[in-house]
C-alpha positions as CSV (number, residue, x, y, z in Angstrom):
1,M,-9.3,15.6,38.3
2,F,-5.9,16.7,37.1
3,K,-5.8,19.5,34.4
4,S,-2.1,19.3,33.7
5,V,0.6,16.6,33.5
6,S,4.4,16.7,33.4
7,V,6.3,13.7,32.1
8,I,9.8,13.3,33.7
9,I,12.5,11.4,31.8
10,P,16.1,11.2,32.8
11,V,18.4,10.3,29.9
12,R,22.0,9.1,29.8
13,N,23.5,7.6,26.6
14,R,20.2,6.4,25.1
15,E,20.6,7.6,21.5
16,T,19.0,4.4,20.1
17,L,16.0,4.3,22.4
18,I,15.1,7.9,23.4
19,G,13.7,8.6,19.9
20,P,11.2,5.7,19.9
21,C,10.4,6.4,23.6
22,L,9.4,10.0,22.8
23,E,7.6,9.0,19.6
24,H,5.2,6.7,21.6
25,L,4.8,9.3,24.4
26,F,3.8,11.8,21.7
27,K,1.1,9.4,20.4
28,A,-0.2,8.8,24.0
29,A,-0.3,12.5,24.6
30,V,-2.7,13.3,21.8
31,P,-5.9,11.8,23.3
32,V,-5.5,13.5,26.7
33,V,-4.6,16.9,25.1
34,E,-7.7,16.6,22.9
35,Q,-9.8,16.0,26.1
36,G,-8.5,19.3,27.6
37,T,-5.5,18.2,29.7
38,A,-2.3,20.2,29.3
39,L,0.7,17.9,29.0
40,E,4.4,18.6,28.8
41,I,7.6,16.4,28.6
42,V,10.6,17.4,30.7
43,I,13.9,15.6,29.8
44,A,17.0,15.8,32.0
45,D,20.1,14.7,30.0
46,D,22.5,13.4,32.6
47,A,25.8,14.4,30.8
48,S,25.3,12.0,27.9
49,T,28.4,11.3,25.8
50,D,26.6,9.9,22.8
51,R,24.0,11.5,20.4
52,S,21.1,11.5,22.9
53,R,21.0,15.3,23.0
54,D,20.9,15.6,19.2
55,V,18.1,13.0,19.0
56,V,16.0,14.8,21.6
57,A,16.6,18.2,19.8
58,A,15.3,16.7,16.6
59,M,12.3,15.1,18.2
60,R,11.2,18.3,19.8
61,D,10.4,19.8,16.4
62,R,7.9,16.9,15.9
63,S,6.2,17.0,19.3
64,P,2.5,17.8,19.6
65,V,3.2,19.0,23.2
66,P,5.9,21.2,24.8
67,V,9.2,19.5,25.4
68,K,11.7,21.0,27.9
69,H,15.3,19.8,27.7
70,V,17.5,20.2,30.8
71,L,21.2,19.7,30.1
72,L,23.4,18.6,32.9
73,E,27.1,19.0,32.1
74,T,28.4,16.5,34.7
75,R,26.8,13.2,35.6
76,Q,24.5,13.6,38.6
77,G,22.7,10.2,38.8
78,P,19.0,9.4,38.4
79,A,17.8,11.1,41.6
80,R,19.4,14.4,40.9
81,A,18.6,14.3,37.2
82,R,14.9,13.8,38.0
83,N,15.0,16.6,40.6
84,A,16.5,18.9,37.9
85,A,13.7,18.0,35.6
86,L,11.1,18.5,38.3
87,Q,12.3,22.0,38.9
88,E,11.2,22.8,35.3
89,A,7.9,21.0,35.6
90,S,4.5,22.7,35.9
91,G,2.0,19.9,35.9
92,E,-0.4,19.0,38.7
93,L,0.4,15.3,38.1
94,V,3.9,14.0,37.5
95,V,4.3,10.9,35.3
96,F,7.7,9.2,35.5
97,V,9.0,7.2,32.5
98,D,12.5,6.0,31.8
99,S,14.3,6.6,28.5
100,D,14.3,2.9,27.5
101,V,10.5,2.5,27.9
102,I,7.9,2.3,25.2
103,V,4.3,3.2,26.3
104,E,0.9,2.1,25.0
105,S,-1.3,4.7,23.2
106,D,-3.7,5.0,26.2
107,F,-0.9,5.3,28.7
108,F,-1.7,8.7,30.1
109,E,-5.4,8.1,30.0
110,A,-4.8,5.0,32.2
111,H,-2.8,6.9,34.7
112,L,-5.3,9.7,34.9
113,A,-8.2,7.3,35.3
114,V,-6.6,6.0,38.6
115,Y,-7.0,9.3,40.3
116,R,-10.6,9.8,39.2
117,D,-11.3,6.6,41.1
118,V,-9.2,7.1,44.2
119,G,-8.6,10.8,44.5
120,R,-5.3,12.7,45.0
121,E,-4.1,10.9,48.2
122,A,-2.5,8.2,46.2
123,F,0.4,7.4,43.8
124,A,0.2,4.9,40.9
125,V,2.5,2.3,39.6
126,G,1.8,1.0,36.1
127,T,2.4,-2.4,34.5
128,L,6.0,-2.8,33.2
129,V,6.9,-5.6,30.8
130,S,10.5,-6.5,30.2
131,V,11.3,-7.1,26.5
132,P,14.7,-7.8,24.7
133,S,14.2,-5.3,21.9
134,L,12.2,-2.5,20.4
135,E,10.7,-4.9,17.9
136,A,9.5,-7.1,20.8
137,A,8.0,-4.1,22.5
138,L,5.9,-3.3,19.4
139,A,4.5,-6.8,19.5
140,R,2.9,-5.9,22.8
141,P,3.6,-9.1,24.8
142,K,1.7,-10.0,27.9
143,P,3.6,-9.8,31.3
144,T,5.2,-13.0,32.5
145,K,6.2,-14.2,36.0
146,W,9.6,-12.6,35.4
147,D,7.9,-9.1,35.2
148,Y,6.4,-9.3,38.7
149,S,7.7,-6.5,41.0
150,G,6.8,-5.7,44.6
151,A,8.6,-2.4,44.5
152,T,6.9,0.4,46.3
153,L,7.7,2.7,43.4
154,D,9.3,2.1,40.1
155,T,9.9,5.3,38.2
156,A,10.1,3.5,34.9
157,N,6.3,3.7,34.9
158,A,4.6,5.6,37.7
159,S,2.7,8.8,38.6
160,V,2.6,11.0,41.7
161,P,0.7,14.2,42.4
162,W,3.0,17.2,42.4
163,Q,1.9,18.4,45.8
164,A,2.9,15.0,47.3
165,L,6.3,15.2,45.8
166,E,6.8,18.7,47.1
167,A,5.6,17.7,50.5
168,V,8.1,14.9,50.9
169,G,11.0,16.7,49.4
170,F,11.3,15.1,46.0
171,F,14.1,12.5,45.4
172,D,16.9,12.3,47.9
173,P,20.0,13.7,46.2
174,G,22.1,11.7,48.6
175,F,21.6,8.7,46.2
176,E,24.5,9.6,43.9
177,G,24.5,6.5,41.6
178,M,22.1,3.9,40.4
179,G,19.3,2.4,42.5
180,W,17.1,2.9,45.5
181,Q,16.0,6.5,45.0
182,D,12.6,5.4,43.7
183,L,12.1,2.9,46.5
184,D,13.1,5.5,49.1
185,L,10.6,8.0,47.6
186,G,7.9,5.4,47.6
187,R,8.4,4.7,51.3
188,R,8.3,8.4,52.1
189,L,5.1,8.9,50.1
190,K,3.5,6.1,52.0
191,A,4.7,7.5,55.3
192,H,3.1,10.8,54.2
193,G,-0.2,9.1,54.0
194,L,-0.5,8.3,50.3
195,T,-1.8,4.9,49.1
196,R,0.0,2.9,46.5
197,V,-2.4,2.0,43.7
198,K,-1.7,-0.4,40.8
199,A,-2.5,1.2,37.4
200,K,-2.8,-2.1,35.6
201,N,-4.0,-0.6,32.3
202,A,-1.0,1.8,32.2
203,V,1.2,-0.6,30.2
204,A,4.8,0.1,29.2
205,Y,7.6,-2.0,27.8
206,H,11.0,-1.9,29.3
207,V,13.6,-2.6,26.6
208,Q,16.5,-4.5,28.1
209,P,18.6,-6.1,25.4
210,P,20.1,-9.5,26.4
211,I,23.7,-9.3,27.6
212,R,25.9,-11.0,25.0
213,T,29.3,-9.3,25.2
214,Q,31.8,-8.7,27.9
215,E,31.4,-5.0,27.4
216,Q,27.7,-5.2,28.1
217,L,28.4,-7.4,31.1
218,R,30.9,-4.9,32.5
219,A,28.5,-2.0,32.1
220,R,25.7,-4.0,33.9
221,L,28.0,-5.0,36.7
222,Q,29.1,-1.4,37.2
223,K,25.5,-0.4,37.6
224,E,25.0,-3.2,40.1
225,R,28.0,-2.0,42.1
226,E,26.5,1.4,42.3
227,R,23.3,-0.1,43.5
228,G,25.2,-2.1,46.1
229,A,26.9,1.0,47.4
230,S,23.6,3.0,47.4
231,A,21.8,0.2,49.3
232,L,23.6,1.1,52.5
233,R,22.0,4.6,52.5
234,Y,18.6,3.1,51.8
235,M,19.0,0.8,54.8
236,Q,20.3,3.6,57.0
237,K,17.2,5.7,56.1
238,H,14.8,2.8,56.6
239,P,16.2,0.5,59.3
240,T,13.6,-2.2,58.9
241,L,13.7,-5.9,58.0
242,S,11.9,-5.2,54.8
243,A,14.6,-2.8,53.7
244,K,17.3,-5.4,54.6
245,L,15.5,-8.0,52.5
246,A,15.1,-5.6,49.6
247,A,18.8,-4.8,49.7
248,Q,19.6,-8.6,50.1
249,D,21.6,-7.8,53.3
250,T,21.2,-11.3,54.8
251,R,23.2,-14.5,55.0
252,L,20.4,-16.2,53.2
253,H,20.8,-14.0,50.2
254,V,24.5,-14.7,50.2
255,F,23.9,-18.4,50.3
256,L,21.3,-18.2,47.5
257,N,23.7,-16.3,45.4
258,W,26.3,-19.0,45.9
259,L,23.7,-21.6,44.8
260,F,22.7,-19.5,41.7
261,R,26.4,-19.5,40.7
262,M,26.6,-23.2,41.3
263,G,29.1,-22.8,44.2
264,G,31.3,-20.4,42.2
265,L,31.5,-22.5,39.0
266,V,29.7,-19.7,37.2
267,H,31.5,-16.4,37.4
268,E,32.1,-13.1,35.6
269,G,34.7,-14.7,33.4
270,N,32.6,-17.5,32.0
271,V,28.9,-16.6,32.7
272,L,28.3,-15.6,29.0
273,D,29.3,-19.0,27.9
274,W,27.0,-20.7,30.3
275,V,24.1,-18.3,29.4
276,E,24.6,-18.9,25.6
277,W,24.5,-22.7,26.3
278,A,21.2,-22.3,28.1
279,R,19.7,-20.0,25.4
280,R,20.5,-22.4,22.6
281,R,18.5,-25.1,24.5
282,G,15.7,-22.9,25.6
283,F,16.5,-23.2,29.3
284,V,15.2,-19.7,30.3
285,A,15.3,-20.3,34.0
286,L,18.9,-21.4,34.0
287,E,19.9,-18.5,31.8
288,K,18.3,-16.0,34.1
289,M,19.5,-17.7,37.3
290,W,23.2,-17.8,36.2
291,L,23.2,-14.2,34.9
292,L,21.3,-12.9,37.9
293,G,23.7,-14.8,40.2
294,V,26.8,-13.1,38.7
295,I,25.1,-9.7,38.7
296,N,23.9,-10.0,42.3
297,K,27.4,-11.0,43.4
298,A,28.6,-7.6,42.3
299,H,25.8,-6.0,44.3
300,L,26.5,-8.0,47.4
301,E,30.3,-7.4,47.2
302,S,29.7,-3.6,46.8
303,L,27.2,-3.5,49.7
304,A,29.7,-5.4,51.9
305,A,32.5,-3.0,51.0
306,A,30.3,0.0,51.7
307,K,29.4,-1.4,55.1
308,R,33.0,-2.0,56.0
309,A,33.9,1.5,55.0
310,A,31.1,2.9,57.1
311,S,32.2,1.0,60.1
312,R,35.7,2.3,60.1
313,P,36.4,5.2,62.5
314,S,37.1,8.5,60.8
315,P,40.6,9.9,61.0
316,A,39.3,12.8,63.2
317,A,37.6,10.3,65.6
318,S,40.8,8.3,66.0
319,E,43.0,11.3,66.9
């Protein structure tokens, strides 16, 4: 079906994970290359400030397939970084993977198998399992109920024919920060006539270390604030109820968030204490509920601020 594959990976400050990510991609590449499929990896470094670039440079010498390294000198965000990588790609099929993802050895074979069954008028979303560490990923755990996602497209593990990406205009560069660029692309692919297909056998593990320090929490909240601000653009482009629900732009979501935070008893300043208490007792649901509540609060506040800013008349309009 497809004779060539380009793997697109945006990277920002992933010096501890981009090496293992590439190592497992190399292993997964060997079987498809031996079967006659050309495969390349295109990495867009989004102005990393750690050793990510050095790690990639070292890994390139060990790669069984071509590795292209696109260096962005100022932070562009995931949408623009992926577009920069796509400009260097030559494959008929594009496989998206994030830099904190570990794939199974038959990962590419599983993605390619989808298109032999359904043809080119489709895009595939693989199975993504959240794990707390690299060691946990190597244990190959089964998905849990917490891993379910109804997202139209999740670029941590997905594949799209190049021609379809070109037809819809790739990622929208208007999404400057974190979030929504993949969901937006998924909606546009479906509007273009492509079918979303689940690639169940294309398994990857998303390494998400538990938040234990205030520094980690601040970084996570900043990402969520970026997602909240970007959610407004997503809803403006897709003025539907499903988009509002995805962005949590309803009073119900605000109320549920209040409940998750126990009426404000759990907040940014003390949530790590509450979470540690739950972890020690094995109360997984409470741990996830409290942390999710605080993180979502940052999202909701950022979205509300973006909506207020958008509703203000511009200085030119008020003259």
